[in-house]
C-alpha positions in Angstrom: 63.2 91.1 16.9 63.1 93.7 14.2 62.8 97.3 15.3 64.0 100.6 13.9 66.0 103.2 15.9 62.9 105.4 15.9 60.9 102.5 17.5 63.6 102.0 20.1 63.5 105.6 21.0 59.7 105.7 21.2 59.5 102.5 23.3 62.2 103.4 25.8 61.6 107.2 26.0 65.3 107.5 25.3 67.1 110.7 24.2 70.4 111.4 22.5 72.0 113.1 19.5 71.0 110.3 17.1 70.7 110.3 13.4 68.4 107.3 13.2 68.3 106.9 9.4 67.1 103.5 8.3 68.9 101.6 11.0 67.1 98.4 12.0 68.0 96.2 15.0 67.5 92.4 15.0 69.2 91.4 18.2 69.6 92.8 21.7 72.6 91.9 23.9 73.4 92.6 27.6 76.7 90.7 27.5 79.4 92.6 25.6 81.2 89.3 24.8 78.2 88.2 22.7 77.9 91.4 20.7 78.0 91.2 16.9 77.9 93.9 14.3 74.7 95.9 14.4 73.4 94.6 17.8 71.6 96.9 20.3 73.6 96.8 23.5 71.9 97.5 26.8 74.1 98.5 29.8 72.5 96.6 32.7 73.8 97.4 36.2 73.7 94.1 38.2 74.9 93.0 41.6 78.3 91.8 40.3 78.8 93.7 37.0 77.8 97.0 35.5 77.3 96.9 31.8 78.3 100.5 31.5 81.8 99.4 32.1 81.7 97.2 29.1 80.1 99.6 26.6 83.5 100.3 24.9 84.0 96.6 24.3 80.5 96.3 22.8 81.2 99.2 20.5 84.5 97.6 19.5 82.7 94.5 18.6 80.4 96.4 16.3 77.3 97.4 18.4 74.9 99.5 16.3 73.8 101.5 19.3 74.2 101.5 23.1 71.4 102.1 25.7 72.6 103.5 28.9 71.4 105.4 32.0 74.5 107.5 32.4 76.6 109.4 29.9 79.2 107.4 28.0 82.2 108.1 25.8 81.8 105.9 22.8 84.2 106.1 19.9 83.4 105.6 16.2 80.2 107.7 16.4 78.1 104.8 17.8 74.8 106.2 18.9 74.1 106.3 22.7 70.4 106.2 23.8 70.1 107.7 27.4 67.2 106.4 29.5 66.3 106.7 33.2 66.8 103.0 33.9 68.1 100.5 31.4 66.4 97.5 32.9 63.0 99.2 32.7 63.8 100.4 29.2 64.6 96.8 28.2 61.1 95.7 29.5 59.5 98.6 27.5 61.1 97.6 24.2 60.1 94.0 24.8 56.5 95.1 25.3 56.7 97.2 22.1 57.9 94.1 20.2 55.2 92.0 21.7 52.6 94.5 20.5 54.2 94.5 17.0 53.9 90.7 16.7 50.8 88.6 16.1 51.6 85.7 18.3 49.2 84.5 20.9 51.1 85.1 24.1 50.7 82.6 27.0 52.2 83.4 30.4 52.8 80.6 32.9 53.4 81.1 36.7 53.1 79.2 39.9 55.1 78.2 42.9 56.3 74.9 41.4 56.3 73.2 38.0 56.1 76.3 35.8 59.2 75.4 33.7 57.8 71.9 33.2 54.3 73.3 32.3 55.9 75.8 29.9 57.9 73.0 28.2 54.7 70.8 27.9 52.7 73.6 26.4 55.5 74.5 24.0 55.7 70.9 22.9 52.0 70.6 22.3 51.6 74.0 20.6 54.7 73.4 18.6 52.8 70.7 16.7 50.2 73.2 15.7 52.4 76.2 14.7 55.7 77.8 15.2 56.2 78.3 19.0 58.7 80.4 20.9 59.5 80.0 24.6 62.0 81.4 27.1 65.2 79.5 27.5 65.2 77.3 30.6 63.9 79.7 33.3 64.7 83.1 32.0 61.7 84.4 33.8 62.5 87.6 35.6 62.8 91.3 34.7 65.9 90.6 32.7 65.3 87.1 31.3 61.7 87.6 30.2 62.3 90.6 27.9 65.4 89.0 26.5 63.4 85.9 25.7 60.7 88.0 24.0 63.2 90.0 22.0 64.8 86.8 20.8 61.5 85.9 19.0 61.5 86.3 15.2 58.0 87.7 15.1 56.9 84.8 12.8 55.7 82.6 15.7 52.1 81.6 16.1 52.5 81.2 19.9 54.8 82.5 22.6 54.9 80.5 25.8 56.7 82.3 28.6 57.1 81.6 32.3 57.1 84.3 34.9 59.0 84.0 38.2 58.6 86.3 41.2 60.3 86.5 44.7 59.3 89.9 46.1 56.2 92.2 45.9 56.2 94.2 42.8 57.9 91.6 40.6 54.6 90.4 38.9 53.6 94.0 38.4 56.8 94.5 36.3 56.5 91.2 34.5 52.8 91.7 33.7 53.4 95.1 32.2 56.1 93.6 30.0 54.2 90.6 28.8 50.4 91.5 28.7 49.5 87.8 28.0 46.5 86.7 26.1 46.3 83.7 28.4 47.7 83.7 31.9 48.2 80.3 33.6 48.5 80.1 37.3 49.4 76.5 38.2 49.5 76.5 41.9 50.6 78.3 45.1 52.8 77.1 48.0 55.3 78.3 50.6 57.8 79.6 48.1 59.9 82.8 48.5 58.2 83.6 51.8 61.2 85.6 52.9 60.0 88.2 50.3 56.3 87.3 49.9 55.4 86.8 53.5 52.8 84.0 53.4 51.0 81.6 51.1 48.2 84.2 50.9 50.8 86.7 49.9 52.0 84.3 47.2 48.4 84.0 45.9 48.0 87.7 45.9 51.2 88.4 44.0 50.7 85.6 41.5 47.2 86.8 40.7 48.5 90.3 39.7 49.2 88.8 36.3 45.5 88.8 35.7 45.4 92.6 36.0 47.7 92.8 33.0 45.9 90.6 30.5 45.7 91.8 26.9 42.2 93.0 25.8 39.9 90.0 25.8 42.6 88.0 27.6 41.7 85.2 30.0 43.1 83.6 33.1 43.5 79.9 33.5 43.8 79.1 37.1 43.9 76.0 39.3 40.8 75.5 41.4 42.6 73.3 43.9 43.9 76.2 46.1 41.2 78.2 47.8 43.4 81.2 48.5 44.4 81.4 44.8 40.7 81.1 43.7 39.7 83.9 46.0 42.5 86.2 44.7 41.9 85.3 41.0 38.2 86.1 41.3 38.7 89.3 43.3 40.0 91.3 40.4 37.2 90.8 38.0 39.3 89.1 35.3 37.8 86.5 32.9 39.0 83.3 34.6 38.6 79.7 33.6 39.5 77.0 36.1 41.1 73.6 35.9 41.7 70.9 38.6 44.0 67.9 39.2 41.2 66.2 41.0 37.6 65.5 40.0 36.3 68.9 41.0 33.0 69.3 39.1 33.2 73.1 39.1 36.3 73.0 36.8 35.6 72.5 33.1 38.9 70.7 32.8 40.2 68.1 35.3 43.0 65.5 35.0 43.6 62.7 37.4 46.8 60.6 37.6 45.9 56.9 37.6 49.4 55.6 38.1 52.6 54.5 36.3 52.6 52.2 33.3 56.2 51.2 32.7 58.2 54.5 32.2 55.0 56.3 31.3 51.9 57.4 33.3 48.2 56.9 32.8 45.9 59.9 33.1 42.2 60.3 33.1 41.2 63.6 31.4 37.9 65.4 31.4 37.3 68.4 29.2 33.7 69.6 29.3 31.7 66.5 28.6 34.5 64.6 26.8 36.6 62.1 28.8 39.6 60.1 27.7 42.5 58.1 29.1 46.0 58.9 27.9 49.3 57.1 28.4 51.9 59.8 28.3 55.7 60.1 29.0 54.9 61.8 32.4 54.8 60.4 35.9 53.6 61.5 39.3 50.4 63.0 40.7 51.7 66.6 40.3 51.9 66.0 36.5 48.1 65.9 36.5 48.2 69.6 37.5 50.6 70.5 34.6 48.6 68.4 32.2 45.3 70.0 33.3 46.8 73.4 32.6 47.9 72.3 29.1 44.4 70.9 28.3 42.8 74.1 29.5 45.0 76.2 27.1 44.2 73.9 24.2 40.5 74.3 25.1 40.7 78.1 25.2 42.5 78.2 21.9 39.8 76.1 20.3 42.3 73.4 19.2 41.5 69.8 18.7 41.9 67.6 21.9 44.2 65.2 20.0 47.1 67.7 19.8 47.9 66.9 23.4 49.1 63.2 23.0 50.6 64.0 19.6 52.6 66.9 20.9 53.8 65.1 24.0 55.0 61.9 22.2 58.6 61.5 23.2 58.5 64.5 25.5 61.7 65.1 27.6 61.7 67.3 30.8 63.9 70.3 31.0 67.4 69.7 32.4 67.6 69.3 36.2 63.8 69.0 36.5 63.1 65.5 37.6 65.2 64.0 34.8 65.4 60.2 35.3 68.3 58.3 33.8 69.6 54.8 34.3 73.2 54.0 35.2 74.0 50.4 36.0 71.4 49.1 38.5 70.3 52.7 39.5 67.7 55.1 38.4 69.2 58.5 39.1 66.7 61.4 39.5 68.2 64.8 38.7 65.9 67.4 40.3 68.7 69.6 41.3 67.7 72.9 39.8 65.8 74.3 42.8 63.5 73.4 45.7 60.7 74.7 47.8 58.2 72.9 50.0 55.7 72.3 47.2 58.2 71.0 44.6 60.0 69.0 47.3 56.7 67.3 48.3 56.1 66.4 44.6 59.6 65.1 44.1 59.8 62.9 47.2 56.5 61.2 46.5 57.2 60.7 42.8 60.6 59.2 43.6 58.9 56.8 46.1 56.4 55.7 43.5 59.3 55.3 41.0 61.2 53.1 43.5 58.3 50.8 44.3 59.8 48.0 46.4 63.3 48.7 45.3 65.8 50.7 47.5 65.0 54.4 47.8 67.7 56.9 48.7 67.4 60.7 49.0 70.2 63.2 48.7 68.6 66.5 49.8 69.6 70.0 50.5 68.1 73.0 52.3 65.1 74.8 50.9 66.0 78.5 51.0 64.1 81.8 51.3 61.4 80.5 53.5 61.7 83.2 56.2 59.9 82.5 59.5 58.6 79.0 58.4 62.1 77.7 57.6 62.4 75.3 60.6 58.8 74.2 60.4 59.0 73.4 56.7 62.2 71.3 57.1 60.6 69.4 59.9 57.6 68.8 57.7 59.9 67.6 55.0 61.5 65.1 57.4 58.0 63.7 58.2 57.3 63.4 54.5 60.5 61.4 53.9 59.8 59.3 57.0 56.4 58.3 55.4 58.2 56.6 52.5 60.0 53.3 52.3 63.4 54.9 52.1 66.7 53.2 52.9 68.9 56.2 53.6 68.8 60.0 53.3 71.9 62.1 52.9 71.4 65.8 53.9 73.4 68.9 53.1 72.7 72.3 54.7 72.0 74.3 57.9 68.5 72.8 58.4 69.8 69.2 59.0 68.8 69.3 62.7 65.2 70.4 61.9 65.0 67.8 59.1 66.3 65.0 61.3 63.8 66.0 64.0 61.0 65.6 61.5 62.3 62.1 60.6 61.6 61.0 64.2 62.6 57.4 64.8 63.9 57.2 61.3 66.6 59.8 62.1 69.2 57.1 62.5 69.1 56.6 58.7 70.0 60.3 58.1 73.6 61.1 57.2 74.8 64.7 57.5 77.0 65.9 54.5 79.5 68.7 54.8 80.1 68.8 51.0 80.5 66.6 47.9 83.8 65.1 49.3 82.1 63.8 52.4 79.4 62.2 50.2 82.1 60.5 48.1 83.4 58.9 51.3 80.0 57.4 52.1 79.3 55.8 48.7 80.8 52.5 49.7 77.8 52.0 52.0 75.4 52.1 49.1 73.8 48.7 48.1 75.2 47.1 45.0 71.7 45.9 43.8 70.8 49.5 43.1 67.5 51.3 43.3 66.3 54.9 42.9 68.2 57.9 44.2 66.8 61.5 44.2 69.0 64.6 44.2 67.2 67.8 45.2 67.7 71.1 47.0 67.6 74.8 46.5 69.8 76.4 43.9 72.2 77.8 46.5 73.0 74.2 47.7 74.5 73.2 44.3 73.1 69.6 44.6 74.3 68.8 41.1 77.8 68.5 42.7 76.6 65.5 44.7 75.0 64.0 41.7 78.3 64.3 39.8 80.2 62.5 42.5 77.6 59.7 42.5 77.6 59.3 38.7 81.4 59.2 38.6 81.6 56.5 41.3 78.7 54.2 40.3 79.2 51.9 37.3 
């Protein structure tokens, strides 16, 4: 970021007794502990903390100016910019910075896999030119603008994921980002407590297409009829991809199966076809890869940048990261869970296990509203369809999950917390196998993974 005080005032609509002079800001902070001399400090009011209460600390650390939505007493003559809402103002200044830069901006959204798709895209495009991305999943009304403002302005590409949970979220994020290319990976029963239904998810995700930059294009999966209908309803320029052999999609990718620690994919892009052995596994990776190939196609880049960029690719932390310890393959997919991502993870873990022992350590899927019980029963049926040895379950939906397991319910062990899991580890077979840890963020499934890793040699 590099913006003058005058540009900040213009972007935010802020007011104050400010002698802007030649002051230029290169960093924005919302955490007073991170402020350095000359930073622009935004007072964000959150659920737990109100940044206005830390403005004095920011000033003491050398903040060049403070943006607030209530009057402040700041010593040392530090300018205070008053706005109606600091979170909205943060989004507006990010949008102004986006318009000032020349990067091609790519937005990625979907019910599952958007962080992985973002990382794949950034890896591929990073081999073509300097590429910026949001850190992990800084993808909401706070994280997205902070990620954008952290860009130097010298990048050729920005790849940014967008996450929503209630109606109106995508409207906010779309106005901030205005992408040149908007990728919608998929839809599923995610955040239904706020979005109501899968159709509601499709409707809200597709709002990003209303905020495309001039001459911008949507890149959308053709494998979800409700999503296709919503994407086409708004009149945006939309290109489709598929993770099957759908002939109506100019790009399709099919997963052919594992080859060692890699996976083999059949890729069709227009009339060209190729097989690629890539460091990716699972059928759902075909969806991510199809989106990547579609972006490469729309940017007019050579097809070969895909395998070149993905050589040695490593997934983001807590996103189906596989590591070996002793005789075990430990799968860390603890960051979050919804029915779509859980479906992908269970089947991928089963494929990874093959004929070896397969163990699941699962937690509740949260924010599902009226379909909570039904989706946990469905998860139980999915797990029962695999060759699993045992499943350890943590959360309030254990009864519904066990009901879905049916006759396999006797292999389900209820967990009250990490300590109870520790007490059961003596029952695990010494010959090892594959063990998957996954659940919603509120379940903290990484705690169970930590217990397992400490006990297993």
